[in-house]
N, C-alpha and C positions, 0 to 999 in steps of 0.2 A: 154392881158398882164398878166404876172405872175411874182411873186416875188420869188426868190430863195435865200435861206440863205446858206452861206458857212461857216462852222465852222472849227476851228483848235483845235487840242488837244495838250496840253503840260503838263509837270509835273513840279511842283514847289518843289524844294528840298532844305531844310535848309543846310547851309554850313557844319554843323557837320555830315550830313547824306550822303555826297558825298563819292563815293568809291575812292580807292586810285588813280586810273587813272584820274578820274574827278577832284580830289583835285590837282593833279599834273598839269593838264591843267589849272585850275583856277589860280594856283600860277604862272605858266609860262606866262599866259596872263597878269596878274597883273604886273609881272616884266617887260614884254615888254612895257606895258603902260608907265612905268617910263622912257623909252628910246625914247618916241615919240618926234618928232620935231613939236611942236604946239605953236609957238610964237604969233600967231594971235588969235586963238580961245581959247587957253589955255585948250583945251578939249583933254586930252590924252587918246588914245584908244590903247589897246593891244589885240593881238589875238594869240592863240596857236593851231596848227593843229596836231592831232595825225594821223600818217600815218600807213598804214597796216603793214609796216615792223617794227613798234615800234618807229620810229624816231618821234621827236616832233620838228616842225618848228614854229618859232615865228616871229611876225612882229608888227609894230606900225605905226600909221599914220604919214605922212610926208607932212607938209604944205608948201605952196609957196605963196609969195606975190601976184602972179597971181593965185587966188584961184583954178581955174579948173586944174591947173598943179600939185596940190598935189595928194596924194593917201591915201585912207583909209587903216587902219590896216588889215582888212579882205583880201583885194586884195593884199597888200604887202605879206601877209602870204601865200595865195594860189598861187601866182605867184612864190614866192621863192620855195615853195614845188614842183611846176611843173618844175621849172628850174633845181632844184637839184635832184629830184626824179621823172622824167617824166613818168615812168611806174608804179608808186606806188599810189594806191587810198588813198584818205583822208577818215578816219573813223569818226573823230569828230573835231569840231572847237569850242573853247571857246573864248568869246569876253567880254571884260570888259572896262569900261571907268572911268576915274578919272578927277576931276576938283577941283582946289584949294586944292590938297592933299587928297581929299575925294572921296571914291568910289561912283559912281552914282548908282542909281537903274538900273535895267536891261534896256539896250538899244537894239534896233534892228538895224541890218545892213541897210544901205541906199539901194535904189532900184538897183543901179549899182552893189553893192556888192552882193545883192541877186541874180542878174542875173549871176554873175560870179560863185557863189556857185552852182546854178542850172546847169550851163555849166559843172562844175567839176563833179557833180553827173551824168550828162548825159554821159560825157566822159568815166567814169568808170562803168556806169550802176549799181550804188549803191548809196543809200542815205547816207548823211552825218549828223551825230548827231550834233545838234546845241545847245550850252550852252550859254545862255544869262545871264551873271554873274552880280550879284549885291552885295551889302554890307552884306545882311543877308541870301539871298537865290539865287538859280540859277533856271532859267526856262529852261527846256530841251525839245527840239523838235526832233522828229524822222527824220526829213528831212527839207532841206531848202525850199522845195516846200510849206511848211506850211507858210513861210514868204511871198511868192510871188506866189499865186495860179494861176494867169493868166500870167505866164512867157512866154517869147518868146524862143522857142527852134528850133533846126534844123528841126523838124517836120513842122514848120511854113514856111520854105523856099520853 
């Protein structure tokens, strides 16, 4: 038997040090979170995707009384981007959550969203920069594979 340690690398950036594009994505994700339909959890999540063509697509979580029927902000955003710009890669995705009017500290996408992020990376054969946005700082990862290192891909079929 052997033990293997898998580490991830990310950068923590104070809000005032974000570059212009990162700040725009942060703001767009925060704005999207305010549009969330979250009457049950009151957990408002917004996401903003920067596409290779410069377009920014946003989305927010959409809840349903039958919980599995809702959809997370990340998937709403990625699916909207794919539906409207099917041949355009996603370069970055900012994610933010608010509850009771307060920005939460950095949250991570759920497993299903991580799987969709990885599928999007695989589809375009390029990593997506992930921004986990908080009140004071942003954690930046170079790829969604950092969030789900043992993901299921087409190579597993």
